[in-house]
C-alpha positions as CSV (number, residue, x, y, z in Angstrom):
1,M,-1.3,-19.8,15.1
2,A,1.7,-17.6,15.9
3,F,-0.1,-14.4,15.0
4,P,-2.7,-14.2,17.8
5,R,-0.2,-15.6,20.4
6,R,2.3,-12.8,19.7
7,A,-0.4,-10.2,19.4
8,Q,-1.9,-11.3,22.8
9,W,1.6,-11.1,24.4
10,A,2.1,-7.6,23.1
11,V,-1.2,-6.4,24.3
12,M,-0.5,-7.9,27.7
13,F,2.7,-6.0,28.0
14,L,1.0,-2.7,27.0
15,V,-1.7,-3.3,29.6
16,T,0.9,-3.9,32.2
17,A,2.7,-0.7,31.3
18,L,-0.4,1.5,31.3
19,P,-0.7,1.9,35.1
20,A,2.9,3.2,35.3
21,L,2.2,5.7,32.6
22,A,-1.1,6.7,34.3
23,R,0.8,7.4,37.5
24,A,3.4,9.4,35.6
25,Q,0.6,11.6,34.1
26,G,-1.1,12.1,37.5
27,T,-0.3,15.8,37.5
28,P,-0.3,18.0,34.4
29,A,3.1,18.3,32.8
30,S,4.5,21.6,31.8
31,A,5.2,21.9,28.1
32,P,8.9,21.3,27.2
33,A,11.0,24.1,25.8
34,S,10.7,24.3,22.0
35,V,14.5,24.6,21.9
36,D,16.6,22.4,24.1
37,T,20.3,23.3,24.8
38,T,21.3,20.3,27.0
39,L,22.6,16.9,26.2
40,E,23.8,14.0,28.3
41,A,25.1,10.5,27.4
42,G,22.3,8.5,26.0
43,E,19.8,11.4,25.8
44,A,19.2,10.7,22.1
45,D,18.4,7.0,22.7
46,A,14.9,6.7,24.2
47,V,14.8,7.9,27.8
48,P,12.2,10.7,27.8
49,Q,13.3,14.1,28.6
50,K,12.7,16.9,31.1
51,T,9.1,16.1,31.8
52,A,9.7,12.5,32.6
53,P,8.1,11.1,35.8
54,K,10.2,11.6,38.9
55,W,9.6,8.1,40.3
56,N,12.1,6.6,37.9
57,E,14.9,8.9,39.0
58,Y,17.3,8.4,41.9
59,D,20.2,10.4,43.4
60,T,23.1,8.5,45.0
61,K,26.4,9.7,46.4
62,V,28.2,8.7,43.3
63,S,25.8,9.3,40.4
64,T,22.3,10.2,39.5
65,L,20.2,7.4,37.9
66,R,17.3,7.4,35.6
67,F,16.0,4.1,34.3
68,G,13.6,3.4,31.4
69,Y,12.5,0.9,28.8
70,G,11.2,0.8,25.3
71,F,8.7,-1.5,23.8
72,L,7.4,-1.4,20.2
73,V,5.2,-3.9,18.3
74,D,4.3,-3.7,14.6
75,F,1.3,-4.9,12.6
76,A,1.4,-5.0,8.8
77,T,-0.5,-6.3,5.8
78,Y,-0.1,-5.7,2.1
79,S,-1.9,-5.6,-1.3
80,Q,0.3,-6.4,-4.3
81,D,-0.4,-6.2,-8.0
82,E,0.7,-9.1,-10.2
83,D,4.2,-7.7,-11.0
84,S,4.9,-7.1,-7.3
85,K,4.0,-10.7,-6.5
86,K,6.5,-11.9,-9.1
87,Q,9.2,-9.7,-7.5
88,V,8.7,-10.5,-3.8
89,S,6.6,-12.6,-1.5
90,M,4.8,-10.9,1.3
91,S,2.2,-11.9,3.9
92,P,0.4,-10.2,6.9
93,D,2.3,-10.3,10.1
94,V,2.7,-8.9,13.6
95,G,6.0,-8.8,15.4
96,L,8.1,-7.3,18.2
97,R,10.0,-4.4,16.6
98,D,12.0,-3.5,19.7
99,F,12.3,-4.2,23.4
100,R,15.0,-2.6,25.5
101,L,16.0,-1.7,29.0
102,L,17.7,1.7,29.5
103,A,19.6,3.5,32.3
104,R,21.7,6.7,32.4
105,G,23.1,9.2,34.9
106,R,25.5,11.9,35.8
107,F,28.5,11.3,38.0
108,K,29.0,13.7,40.9
109,T,32.2,15.3,39.5
110,A,33.1,18.9,38.8
111,R,33.6,18.2,35.1
112,P,30.4,17.0,33.3
113,F,30.7,13.3,33.2
114,S,27.7,11.0,32.3
115,W,27.0,7.4,31.4
116,T,24.4,5.3,29.6
117,I,23.5,1.6,29.2
118,G,21.1,0.1,26.7
119,Y,20.3,-3.6,26.6
120,M,17.9,-4.8,23.8
121,Y,16.2,-8.1,23.0
122,D,16.8,-9.1,19.4
123,G,13.6,-10.9,18.5
124,A,15.0,-12.2,15.2
125,D,18.1,-13.8,16.8
126,K,16.4,-14.4,20.2
127,E,19.4,-12.8,22.0
128,W,20.0,-9.9,24.3
129,R,22.4,-7.3,22.9
130,F,24.0,-4.1,24.2
131,R,22.9,-0.9,22.4
132,Q,24.0,2.6,23.2
133,T,26.4,2.1,26.1
134,G,29.3,4.2,27.2
135,L,30.7,7.2,28.9
136,Q,30.6,10.9,28.0
137,I,32.9,13.6,29.3
138,G,32.2,17.3,28.8
139,I,34.9,19.7,27.8
140,P,33.1,23.1,28.4
141,E,36.3,25.0,27.7
142,L,35.9,24.0,24.0
143,S,32.1,23.8,24.0
144,S,32.6,20.0,23.4
145,R,31.9,16.6,24.7
146,V,33.5,13.2,23.9
147,F,31.6,9.9,24.0
148,V,33.5,6.6,24.2
149,G,31.6,3.3,23.7
150,R,28.8,2.1,21.6
151,T,26.7,4.9,20.2
152,K,25.0,6.5,17.2
153,L,27.5,7.4,14.5
154,G,26.4,11.0,14.1
155,Y,25.4,10.8,10.4
156,S,21.9,12.3,9.8
157,Q,19.6,13.7,12.4
158,T,17.1,10.8,11.9
159,K,19.9,8.4,12.7
160,V,21.0,10.4,15.7
161,M,17.6,10.8,17.2
162,T,16.0,7.7,18.8
163,G,13.7,5.7,16.8
164,Y,10.9,6.1,19.4
165,Y,10.9,9.9,18.6
166,L,10.6,9.5,14.8
167,W,7.6,11.1,13.1
168,G,7.6,8.4,10.4
169,V,7.3,4.6,10.7
170,E,10.9,3.9,9.7
171,R,14.0,5.8,8.6
172,S,14.6,6.2,4.8
173,Q,15.7,3.2,2.8
174,T,19.1,4.7,1.9
175,L,19.9,5.5,5.5
176,D,19.0,1.9,6.6
177,A,21.2,0.5,3.8
178,F,24.2,2.9,3.9
179,I,24.6,3.9,7.6
180,P,24.7,1.4,10.5
181,I,22.6,2.4,13.4
182,L,25.5,2.1,15.9
183,G,29.2,1.8,16.1
184,D,31.9,1.0,18.7
185,G,34.4,3.8,19.0
186,I,34.9,7.4,20.0
187,K,32.9,10.5,19.0
188,W,33.8,14.1,19.5
189,M,30.8,16.6,19.4
190,T,30.9,20.4,19.5
191,Y,28.3,23.1,19.6
192,A,29.2,26.8,19.2
193,P,26.1,28.6,20.5
194,R,27.0,32.1,19.3
195,L,27.5,30.9,15.7
196,R,24.7,28.2,16.1
197,I,27.0,25.7,14.5
198,F,27.4,22.0,15.5
199,W,29.7,19.3,14.3
200,D,30.6,15.7,15.1
201,L,33.6,13.6,14.2
202,G,33.8,9.9,15.1
203,F,35.9,6.9,14.4
204,F,34.4,3.4,14.8
205,A,35.9,-0.1,14.4
206,H,35.2,-3.7,15.3
207,T,36.4,-4.2,18.8
208,F,34.4,-7.2,20.1
209,P,34.6,-10.8,19.0
210,N,30.8,-11.2,18.6
211,K,29.9,-9.5,15.4
212,E,26.8,-7.3,15.5
213,K,24.4,-7.2,12.5
214,F,25.0,-3.5,12.1
215,A,28.8,-4.0,11.7
216,I,28.9,-4.1,7.9
217,Y,32.1,-2.0,7.8
218,E,35.4,-2.9,9.4
219,N,36.0,0.7,10.3
220,Q,34.4,4.1,9.7
221,T,35.2,7.8,10.0
222,V,32.0,9.8,10.2
223,T,31.3,13.5,10.4
224,R,28.3,15.9,10.3
225,V,28.4,19.7,10.3
226,G,25.3,21.8,10.7
227,W,24.2,25.4,11.0
228,Q,21.0,26.8,12.6
229,P,20.5,30.1,10.7
230,I,17.1,30.5,12.6
231,L,16.9,29.4,16.2
232,S,14.1,31.1,18.2
233,A,12.6,29.6,21.3
234,E,10.3,32.7,21.6
235,K,8.9,32.3,18.0
236,Q,9.2,28.5,18.2
237,E,11.0,28.6,14.8
238,V,14.0,26.6,13.7
239,L,15.9,26.3,10.4
240,H,18.6,23.6,10.4
241,V,20.9,22.7,7.5
242,A,23.7,20.1,7.6
243,V,26.1,18.0,5.5
244,M,27.5,14.7,6.5
245,G,30.0,12.1,5.3
246,Q,31.2,8.6,6.0
247,W,34.5,7.0,4.8
248,A,34.4,3.2,5.4
249,R,36.3,0.0,4.8
250,P,33.8,-2.9,4.1
251,D,34.0,-5.8,6.5
252,G,35.9,-8.7,5.0
253,G,36.4,-7.0,1.7
254,T,32.7,-7.4,0.7
255,L,29.7,-5.2,1.0
256,R,26.0,-5.8,0.5
257,L,23.6,-2.9,0.6
258,K,20.0,-3.9,1.3
259,S,16.8,-2.3,2.7
260,K,13.2,-3.0,3.5
261,P,10.4,-0.8,2.0
262,G,9.6,1.2,5.1
263,S,8.1,-1.9,6.9
264,Y,10.1,-3.8,9.4
265,L,8.0,-6.9,8.9
266,A,8.5,-6.9,5.1
267,P,11.3,-8.6,3.2
268,N,14.1,-6.6,1.5
269,F,13.0,-4.7,-1.6
270,L,16.4,-3.2,-2.5
271,D,19.4,-5.4,-2.6
272,T,22.7,-5.0,-4.4
273,G,23.9,-8.5,-3.7
274,T,27.4,-9.1,-2.4
275,M,30.0,-6.7,-3.9
276,T,33.8,-7.2,-3.6
277,S,35.2,-3.9,-2.4
278,D,37.6,-2.5,0.1
279,R,36.4,1.2,0.1
280,A,33.1,3.0,0.2
281,E,31.9,6.5,1.1
282,S,28.6,8.1,1.9
283,Y,27.7,11.7,1.5
284,G,24.5,13.6,2.3
285,F,22.7,16.8,3.1
286,E,19.6,17.6,5.2
287,A,17.4,20.6,5.8
288,L,14.7,21.0,8.5
289,Y,12.4,23.9,9.1
290,R,9.9,24.1,12.1
291,A,7.4,26.9,12.7
292,R,5.4,26.1,15.8
293,S,3.1,23.1,15.0
294,W,4.5,22.6,11.4
295,F,7.8,21.3,10.3
296,F,9.3,20.1,7.0
297,A,12.3,17.9,6.6
298,T,14.3,16.6,3.6
299,E,17.5,14.5,3.2
300,Y,19.4,13.0,0.3
301,N,22.3,10.6,0.4
302,W,24.8,9.0,-2.1
303,E,27.1,6.0,-1.6
304,P,29.9,5.4,-4.1
305,V,31.4,1.9,-3.8
306,H,34.8,1.2,-5.3
307,L,34.7,-2.4,-6.6
308,N,37.8,-4.5,-7.0
309,D,37.0,-5.0,-10.7
310,G,37.4,-1.2,-11.4
311,R,33.8,-0.2,-11.4
312,D,32.6,2.6,-9.1
313,P,28.8,2.3,-8.9
314,A,27.1,5.0,-6.9
315,F,23.7,4.4,-5.2
316,Q,21.4,7.2,-4.0
317,G,18.1,8.2,-2.5
318,G,16.4,10.3,0.1
319,D,13.0,11.5,1.4
320,V,10.9,14.6,2.2
321,S,8.4,15.0,4.9
322,A,5.7,17.5,5.9
323,V,4.4,17.2,9.5
324,W,1.6,19.0,11.3
325,L,0.7,18.7,15.0
326,V,-3.0,19.1,14.6
327,T,-3.6,19.7,18.3
328,G,-1.2,22.6,18.5
329,E,1.9,21.2,20.2
330,T,5.4,22.0,19.1
331,R,8.0,19.2,18.6
332,P,11.1,20.2,20.6
333,Y,14.4,20.7,18.9
334,N,17.7,19.9,20.5
335,A,20.1,22.6,19.3
336,V,23.3,21.0,20.8
337,G,22.7,17.6,19.2
338,G,20.9,18.9,16.1
339,F,17.8,16.6,16.3
340,F,14.1,16.6,17.1
341,E,12.9,15.2,20.4
342,Q,9.7,13.6,21.6
343,V,6.2,15.2,21.4
344,T,4.6,15.9,24.8
345,P,0.8,16.3,24.7
346,R,-0.6,19.4,26.3
347,K,-3.1,17.2,28.1
348,S,-2.8,13.4,28.0
349,V,-5.7,11.0,27.8
350,F,-4.9,10.0,31.4
351,E,-5.8,13.6,32.4
352,G,-9.0,13.6,30.4
353,G,-7.4,15.2,27.3
354,R,-7.1,14.0,23.8
355,G,-3.4,13.7,23.6
356,A,-1.5,15.0,20.7
357,V,-2.3,14.2,17.1
358,E,0.4,14.4,14.4
359,A,-0.3,14.2,10.6
360,V,2.6,13.2,8.4
361,L,3.1,12.9,4.6
362,N,6.4,11.3,3.5
363,L,7.8,10.6,0.0
364,S,10.9,8.5,-0.5
365,Y,13.0,7.6,-3.6
366,N,15.9,5.2,-3.9
367,N,18.1,4.1,-6.8
368,F,20.3,1.0,-6.2
369,D,21.1,0.4,-9.9
370,D,24.4,1.6,-11.4
371,Q,27.2,0.2,-13.5
372,G,25.8,-3.3,-13.8
373,V,24.7,-3.6,-10.1
374,L,20.9,-4.1,-10.2
375,G,19.7,-3.5,-6.6
376,G,16.4,-2.0,-7.8
377,K,14.7,1.3,-7.7
378,F,11.9,2.1,-5.3
379,W,9.6,5.0,-4.4
380,R,6.9,5.2,-1.7
381,L,4.3,7.8,-0.7
382,T,3.1,7.5,2.9
383,P,0.4,9.5,4.6
384,M,0.1,8.6,8.3
385,V,-1.2,9.7,11.7
386,N,0.6,9.6,15.1
387,W,-1.6,9.7,18.2
388,H,0.5,10.5,21.2
389,L,-1.8,9.4,24.0
390,A,0.7,10.6,26.6
391,E,4.4,11.2,26.8
392,G,5.8,7.7,26.2
393,L,2.7,6.1,24.7
394,R,1.9,6.3,21.0
395,V,-0.2,4.7,18.3
396,Q,0.9,5.0,14.6
397,L,-1.4,4.3,11.6
398,A,0.1,4.4,8.2
399,Y,-0.9,3.7,4.6
400,G,1.7,3.6,1.9
401,Y,1.9,3.0,-1.9
402,G,5.2,2.1,-3.4
403,V,6.6,0.9,-6.7
404,L,9.6,-1.4,-7.1
405,D,11.4,-1.3,-10.4
406,K,13.4,-4.5,-10.5
407,L,13.8,-7.8,-12.5
408,G,12.4,-6.0,-15.5
409,L,9.1,-5.4,-13.7
410,K,7.5,-2.4,-12.0
411,G,5.5,-3.8,-9.1
412,G,3.0,-1.8,-7.0
413,T,2.4,-2.5,-3.4
414,Q,-0.1,-1.0,-0.9
415,F,1.1,-1.0,2.7
416,F,-1.3,-1.0,5.7
417,Q,0.7,-0.6,8.9
418,A,0.0,0.0,12.6
419,R,2.4,0.4,15.5
420,L,2.0,0.4,19.3
421,M,4.8,1.8,21.4
422,T,5.4,2.6,25.0
423,F,8.7,3.9,26.5
424,L,9.9,5.4,29.7
């Protein structure tokens, strides 16, 4: 059967990666700063930060080089009530969520100039595809930097931060439906440290003949503006508030918004079907508060879609999370980019420690029904635990209960999920 074969392959990869991680943890790592004020090209895309092992870094005459990888495998099974079974068919599964090769560096120039390359294997299509790849040039005179290439759009901190750093299993359903994970274009980013204000402005469009799955819009203008009224490295306290917007032209004059229920291996629960439209927007706000080992995060988004028949349905949803690092660590916050970074255990299991344990409670709500478009309504409550065995090695265990209101039925589903991930 396919299940044990894929599971065996995944375990073999993890076993192969463990010796490298063990060498990286050979000497105790100093705790990362609770507030980070640096950012290079690709830093928010899965190459660990300041405490990364030195053996994967090189210094040439032209540029520095740091290489890495990401590997993530999911396990999931479900328990459905009778109404849920009538709405959607689900079965236990294990699958490769992500496998990518990464590299980044800084050119030896007077002006800050960095580069990044990401190359990912798409298990669904069985193809290799470029992910975050491009050049970033610093403009310190304006406290700014400009990225050109394929990158995160800049909408929402959980979309900006790498998926390997997330405290939850997946991003919210509305974000997955409304906001593509990447775009090809140019993004201008600024941080005013005295005012503690950051803002991004990007323009993205189809530039390559091979269409990517994330390219549901022909072009997009995206912005995010945030303020950090509290930013104290000494007290390990952060308060972050931001608003964001996206103005987009659907690809080919049609748009279909769909999303899975917080499980990559599950089928889509929310689905508007194909809508004929040449204009859509997204608006949202987010608020994050961290006090040492605790932090709380919430976000809500709306997407009005202007249909050619004169209707203007608006879809909406968001989530709220409470997170506690039981073992006392603090999840670092990148002030320049406005996102959280990876948890580093005080003492990894390779050093005889217990790693870092993170308890999470998340509640999400989504409404994809409006003006005759019946995409469904869905809410899910998810308690879960993240065990960070070392920097770059994590196990996630999650239970979820969700209700889908669709097809005249309200179906309840229990989700039992596990994830193994390693990254460098």
